[in-house]
N, C-alpha and C positions, 0 to 999 in steps of 0.2 A: 504493500500500500504506500510505497514511496511516491511523494508528489514531485513532479518535475518543474517546480516553481518555488519562489521564496515567499511571496506574499500569500496570505491565507484567505480562506473564504468562510464567512459567517452566514448561516441561512436560518431564517425564521420558520418555525413550524406552525401549522394551522390546519384549517379544514381540508386544504388540498394536499396536505403532507402528514396525515396522522397515521396512515396505514404502515405497518411494520415493513412491508416490502418496499414502499415508496421511500421511507426513511433510509433503508439500507441502500437503495439506488442513489439517493442523494449523497450519501457518504462516499460511495464508490465513484460518483461523478466528480467529487472534489471537495465536499464540505469538510471543514476542519473543526468548526464550532457550531453547535446548534443553539439557537436562541428561543427561549420560551417567553413569549410576550404576555405578561400578566395583566395587560390592559384588556385582553380578550380571553375567552375560554374559562372553564371551571378548573378547580383544583384537581378533580378527577381526570380531566383532559390532560393536564400537564403531567400528572403522576404517570399516566399510561405512556405518554411520549418519553418521559424520563426513563422508565423501565425498558422501553423498546431500545433506546440508545445504548443503555448499559448492556443489554443483551447482545447487541451488534458488536459492542466493544469486546465483550468476552469471546464471542465467536471468532472475530477476526484478529484478536490479539493486538489491537491498536488503540492507544489512548485517545479518547474523544472528549472535548471540552463542552460543558453545558453552561450557558449564560442565562440567568434569570433577570428579566428586565421588568422592574417595578413601574407601575403606572404613574405614580407621583401626583401632586396636587393640581389637577386640571381645573382651570377656572371656566365656568359655563354660565350662560344666562339661564333663567328659570323658564317656566311655561309661558307661552304666547297664546292669547285668545285666538281661537280658530286654527291654531297650530303654526301660523306664520304671519309675518307682517312685512310690508315693503317700506323701507326707509328711503326717503328722497333727499337729494343734495340740498344743503342749506338749512334743513329743519333741525330743531333742538330736541334731543331725547334725554329724559331723566332716567338714570339708573338708581334704583333704591333697594331697600331691604324688605320690601313688602312682598309677601308670597303670592299675592293676587296675580293672575295671568296678565301679561303685558300687552302693549299695542304699539302703534307707530310713534307715540309720544312718550311712552314709559315702558321700561323693561326691568324685570326683577333681576337683581344680581346679589345673591345671598351669600356673599363672601365678605365678612366684616374687615378682613385684612386689606381688601382692595380699597374700601372707603377710608381706611386709616392711612394708606400710603399714597393714594393718587393725588395729583395736583393739577392746577390749570396749565394747559399746554401739553399735557401728556396725551399720547395716542391710545385709542381703544380700537382694537382690531377684532372683528367677528368673522367666523367661518373661514379660517385660514387666511385672513387679510382681505377677503373679497369685499367686505364692508368696513369702511374706515371712518372714525370719528375723532374729534379733538375736544378735550375737556376744556370748558370755559368757566365753570364755577363748581365749588365743592361745599358740602355740608357734612355733618357728623355721620349721617347714615345714607347720604345720597350724593350724587354729582350730576351735573348737566354737561352734555357734550353735543357739539354741532356735527352734523353728518357732512363729511368731506367727499366720500365716495359711497353712494347709496347702493342698495340692493336688498335682497330678501334675507330675513333672519327667521329662524324657526326654533322650536322647542329645543332647549339643552345644547344649543350651538356653542362651540368653544370660543373663549375670549383670550386674546393675547394682549399683554400690556408691556410693550418693550421699554417704556421709560420709567416704569414703576418698580421700585424694589419692595417686594412683598415680604412682610415679617411673618413668614410661615415656614414650617418645617417641610423639607422635600419628601418626608416620609409620613404619609397619612395613616389613619387607623387601618384602612384596608391594606396599605403597604406593609405595615407591621405584621399583620396576620399572614399575608402572602410571604413575607420574608421568613418568618418562623417556619412556615410550611416548606419553602424552598431549601432552607438550610437543613431541615430534617431529612429531605430527600438526598442532599449531598451535592447541590450545584457547585460549580467551580468558580463562577463569577456572579456578582450581583451588581446590576446597573441601576444607579440612582438617577431619576428623571428630574429635570428642572432645577438642577443645582445652580445656586446664585452666588454663593460665597464660601470661603474656606470652612466656616463653622458648620455648614451643611455636610461637608465631607467628614468632619470630626464626629458629628452626630451619627452618621451612617456607620462609621468605624466602630463606635461604641456599641452598636447593635449587632454588627456582623462579626467583630473580633477577628480571629484567625481562621474562622470556619470556611471562608471563601475570600477571593480577592475582590476588592471594591473598585468598580468601574464608574466613572462619572460621565454623564451625558452632557455635552456642551450644546445648549439650545436656548440660552438666555443671554441678552446683552450684558446683564450685570456680571455674569460669569467671565465674560471677555475682559472686563476691567481688572480682574484679579486672576487671570488665567495661569500665570506661573505658579502662584501659591497653590491653586487648586490642583494643578498637575503634580506638584511635589507631594501633596497629601494623598493622592490616589494611587492605586496599583495599575490602573489602565484607564483609557479615555476613549469615548466615542464622540465623533463629530456628527451630531444628530441634526442634519441639515433641514429636516422638515420644519420644526418650530423655529429653529434658528433663521431659516430663510424667510419666515413670516415676520419675525421681530426685528431683523436688520434688513437693509436694502439688498435685493437679490444680487446686485453687482458687487457687494462687499463679501459675499459668501466665499467665492474662490480664494480671495486673499487670506481670509481668516482660516480657511481650510489649510492652506500652506503654512501659515504661521503656527497653527496648533500642532500639525504634524512635525514641524521642525522643533518646536519646544519639547514635544514628547520624545523625539529621538535624542535630543541633547540630554534629557533627563533619564533616558533609558526606560521609558514607560510605553508599553504596547498601545497602539492607537488604531481605531477602526474608523473608516469612512462609511457613512450610512445614509440611506434614504434616496429613493428614486434612481438608483444606479442603472437598472435595466427595466424601468417602469413599464415600458410598452410591452414587455414580455409577459405581463399579467394576462394579456389577451392575444399576443402575437408570438409565433415561434421564433422570431428573430428580433433583435433590438434595432433601434435607430443608430445611425452612424454617430450622432452626437452622444448617445449613451455609451457606445463602445469607447469613444474618446474620454468620456467622464471616468470610466473605470480605469483606463490607461493613465489618466492624469493622477489618480490616487496612487497608482503603482509607481509612476515617475517621482511623485512626491516622497516616496519611501514609507508609505503607510504599512503597518504590519498586516492589516486585513481590510477587505472590502466586504460590504454586507448586502444581502438580499432581504427584503421585507415582504411586501405583498406578493412579489414575484414567486416566492417559494411557499408562502403561507396560504394564499388564497387564489393564486393565479392558475391559468389553464395549462401552463408549461413549466412546472417547477424543476424537473430534471434538465430540460433544455436550458433553462436559465443558469443553473449551476455549471453545466458543461460549457456554455458560452463564456461565463465569467472565468472559468478555468483556462480557456483558450486565449482570452484577451490578456490575462495576466502572463501566461507563458510567452506569448508573442511579444508583449511589451518588454519583458525582461530579457528577451533575446535580440531586441532591436539594438542597432549600433550605437544609438545615442544614450541608451539606458545607463550604462556604467558611468559615463562621464557626468551625467546629471546626479546620480546617487553619490559619486565621489566628491561632488562639489561642496557638500556639507561635511566637514571634518569635525566630529564632536571632540571637544576638549577632554583630556584625560585627567580625571581627578587624582589628587595626590595621595592615593591609597594603594596598598600592595595589590588588592584584588583588581582594581581598575587597570593598573599598570600592567599586571600579568596578563589580563584578558586582552588588552590592546596589543601587547607584544605577541601573544599567540596568534592573533588574527594577522598581524604583519608577517610573521614567520610563515604561516600557511600560504599567504598570498605570494611571497617571494619564492617559496619552494614549489608553488603550484600543487600543493597537497591535494589529495583526493577528498579529504574530509577532516574537520576538526571534531574531536570527541570530548565533550565536557561532562565530567562526573560532578554531579551537583546534588546536594540534599534538598535545598529550598527552591532551586531553579535560578538563583541569582547569577551564578557563573554563566549560564547560557544567555541570560538577559544581557550581561555585559558584552559577551561575544557578538550577539545579534546587533547590538548598538553600533558596532563598527561597520555593519553592512558589507562584510567581506564577500569576495567572489566565491569563496570556499564554503560549501554547505556545512551545517552543524548537526551533530547527533547529540542530543541532550539525554544523558543517562542518569536516572535517579531511582532510588528505592521507594520514594514517596509517590504513592498512586495519584494523589491529587496534584502534586507538582508536575507529574508527567502529563496529566490532562491539561493543566494550565499552560504548559509549554506549547501545546497545540496551536495557541493563538500567536505565538511569537515568530517574527519574520525569520525565515531561513532555518528554523529548527525542526528537526525530525526527532520526536520524543520517543524514548524507550524506557519502560520500567524494567529494572534489573536489580538483582541482589546487591547489597552493599559490598564494596571492595575493602580489603584489609591489608594489602601490601602493594609495592610498586610492580612486582612481577604479575600479580593478579590484575592490576590496572592495565598493564600493557596487553596481556592476553585477552582480557575482556574487551578492551577497545578495538583490538584487531578483529576479534570475533564479530562484534557488532558492525564494524565497518564492512566486513564481507557479507554477513548475513542480511544486512539491510540494503545491500546492493550499491554501496558507495565506493568500495575499493576492491582491488584484486591483489594478489600476491605481487610484491615488488613495489607497490605504491607507497608513497609517504603519507602518513597521517600525523596530525598534531594533537596531542593529548594534554588536556588541562584538568587539574584537580586541586584539591586542598589537602594539606597534611597538618594535623592528624586527619585521616580519612573519616568521612561521615560526620564531620563537624561543620555546621553551616558558617559561612563567613570567613573561611580560611583559604580561599583561592590563592595559591602561592607556588604552583609547580607546573612546569611545561616540559613535556617529553616529545621529541620527534622520533617516530617509529617507522621503520620499514616493515611493511606487512609481510610476514613469512608463513 
């Protein structure tokens, strides 16, 4: 099951991909990480999909990562009389805390944190930005806004407030229950939605602990203002371009995508590019040329992974979408310009033994044109540091920790293997050579570069490099 590419594929499961045979075909087509979207479906649905993935993992002997994506605090208007209302340009609409159904001049917004944080001049976007208003006056439990771009609003439509910092937790009561359930299953990553500030990440960490890695979804303008701090506190990052593309101008999204990917690479944090990557494949067996270019751009940027949402969850062509994404990644990485673009960003090496040794191992492997680097790691951090260098040489991440092996499935260029702990240099060399041959990366006579920590099995001790000729 070796992948012939470095960037990874994340695919969302849903009604179109719940069957065990379909999930297996998705994995065989190229999925490295399966996303369980807790904004949709029941706990029973997610539990069945989880067990199916783990069954495939056991059958094929390959670590597979599972990402739980929490819904987060979605702001919505309340009920509307008759189910819908048509707002026209220039009219003034009052948003208040009254539960009575709304109309063209008044809409219920039962979120006190909005009324506390909003101010004149702030934007109010409804239905993914199709309807736009600007706040002109505020009260304790209401505010008035003038319609800038009119349109139809209906019951429970989503509201985006790009200028308003909301004093609310990114983890709702529903999220807490879903999180407890996901952790009991054994998910490998938990994604927090609508993160705004570093304290949100700290709150999430207090609930997740070390039971899974914490992923932050960047989809709020407030998060962009403190992006470096948020990235440092997280284990992984998702550039969630859906809500982000509503709350900031569409023309600013590509630049922010590049900035976030760059910051994540500098920090050594895996980063996913998500939303509408192959959107037309929800209903078509082939993507548009623009969508193929979008996926390729994420790969050229150096993202660890690209993600499918509706394409694999509810689309008519989930297998074809994964196979197409696999081909786009492979062709992009084999393009003549790819390596020069990736090499243009040279991450600084921190003044620690672990970082210096990892950077040196990557340099040695490149200079020797080694067949593969083999990283023995307890926590996965050694492989993370190697991947940060974006070497031409592939990486086998070897760990006795089952969850670490699964989490490495998200990491750029890393082929993860669960193996027994090593106890000596001789065992290290023998095991590394064996894995390099068995996993199809090397043959006898090839050079491999082996990196590990001594004492063996102790996290945070990366301090040893061996160049081995496979015999």
